[in-house]
Steps between C-alpha positions, in 0.01 A plus 500: 500500500601856441643706783289812568731780606454866570205533265306253715588677815369821356183342369432366847550841654786368704785729606815440285841649529644709212833363387665614185808294597309180473365575145775295341557153362648369826176573683294347223713183521447491875123527451507210257727293723269560797201367292710205397582430860139496604413271207769256620374498856137453390590203276745338727273521805180424310337809635143582374606861450711774640575874500833662590631853496820686575604854554840663477622842604407762234347227277133429417349208693432198280277197527507152344219254479480129433245217487136523589265683748259207465623159371166343424375799305844564344490867587852649454655670801455879460774731628254668740371180656463504881618229735435456869817623648516293823744630756644758260216707638679511835729760343200725460372439856839578648542816302161619602581430866819710467301793346237478769776500770654803340175684518469422869235225512727275696865419585664194350610404854153535646339177625196385316305444815436879491256439217420133528524427870133522572412230248358185679770291341804713563614345824539164313713646219854357526735772638205735457581748768865542396453537127573830316423615158867469402506140607201421279664682210822301505362167626660510840178465707527125553131454394441166314377530140134381467564413129707192598269340753270209489234733635516722189487196263200364694332841474548516127352146456201581719434813299537321168284197566263622777502882467537760235853546372383833343479644845838616636644411839503802719823620657380393835432147370851473373651632827292249696695217338818597690349604834633315796788357305855505634706793354784399266730717718481802733372821333786662309719195543519340151354467155172318421323603179138529587196622300323515832718790604415698192124439558561648847661798332192549289275503803736744669498730194121514499468553874758771513359694205135419509529434131481199262844356403426492129373855497823619662707302261327667197529840637863486618672263252294362208338819374799743553745253329250429221527116558184447293570119457496442874161454668369357828432127483170558683255332264450179307489666159820706447511657151799383291591222744672203315356157579709334770611140509556354852719196576350162535398310821365814686167592656485782252377443136769437235372789285417778744280706254160418334404529135448876542836550666360558850687335795335194657594607848531843656845657474432748785594227746864611435425864570808672641699181472517598127155591374562640153471416133777671293720480197879493452506845333353647817724290726810634318374853529419440865849349573665794341302760691509310826868409511632818363316712745239642266182340628426782744601863537715442806829320569397155611780277368671451830170404652439256213843334493561516872358261759660203309423177662770236416391179331725192528490204259279658234541659162468852660737626759252736676149633500460873537172701490293296249803398304742205469877570459642256249871448421551458126795484248396859414505642852241529764132501383189605680155361433237243566359183360130412500280184489127477484316182388536497124756788481866574589726798445813691601607867514867593525702825503882513467618831657851470351375500142158663566332211320147384593358168374160337563362169399146357536344171384147355517604176669655377827598164357843607382830591671619813678389832371810648668714289272305605190540876594865448559538322164331794327715741696807331371396581144479868586823499702695346209375759255710789375254751651550439871806584695551291811753342735502123502 
């Protein structure tokens, strides 16, 4: 398939950087190589379809497409297709928390019991009375993750076969799964990735502001940055959503969308654990703005990159405020991966070369989206356009 470059970005009313220096054969070759790289990944991994994008300093952001948005109906993947972003959405949640803290709604070191302590379940929350917002942001709270519990799987099965999967779990229902459990470690004393912690962040945001999370996200991030391909995953029918293909042997259907493209179960269950449908073009633009200090009109980078929580024995070396820190052959990278039934993706930013790469596919049956994004980043890093230190 053809690669839609700057003309596509303009037609979609997306912000694009002006870059006369990139209007040369070297950049055109890079664009073609990037498309070829995505084609290779899609064929090799037998992906239904995929979209990938990249952005370089002073160059127009570019997007590549491959495969199908719906296999059964043989609908080609469009460049503006949306995918459920999974935990990539945590980068938006964390950024919003920073902006609200800057505006005085709370301190990152305030304990969440100030806003949630009167809830009837709060005393049973592991480490509840010691947890701060900063601990939730960098996964140092010690709270178990409800996603990886038998209780959550049982709840999904009950909803699918005896209830209505089109009705989302409430945040309180998800939190209830971990109540009374033993903490993974004392608050602030380690790393345990937990969606439950980000659900608690969502509740804290709404209690502290008296506002709806998605309304705040639109007002402070999505609208000002013109991220028009990023929308709340708060309904079954999300316009432009590619059909998702889930792994086998799961309580969730193998194809997660119906013949009209609507989801068979409600995505809002994820909420502030992710909670968005987006597109790699938007993710590249978001990574550039966020990690270059241009997402807000104040100097937040120290807040964002600080509070690093070390990670041992994993691909990443640390988790900051809504971001993983990855060691790569091209220097340190910031970003996040995402999984949602039927969808996976990855967003990376390399500060040494000011390169952003994003990849999303409409299946979770394949390999690591981080590896795919790194493979595509290598294409850009080895071009004649980018200057970098290896």
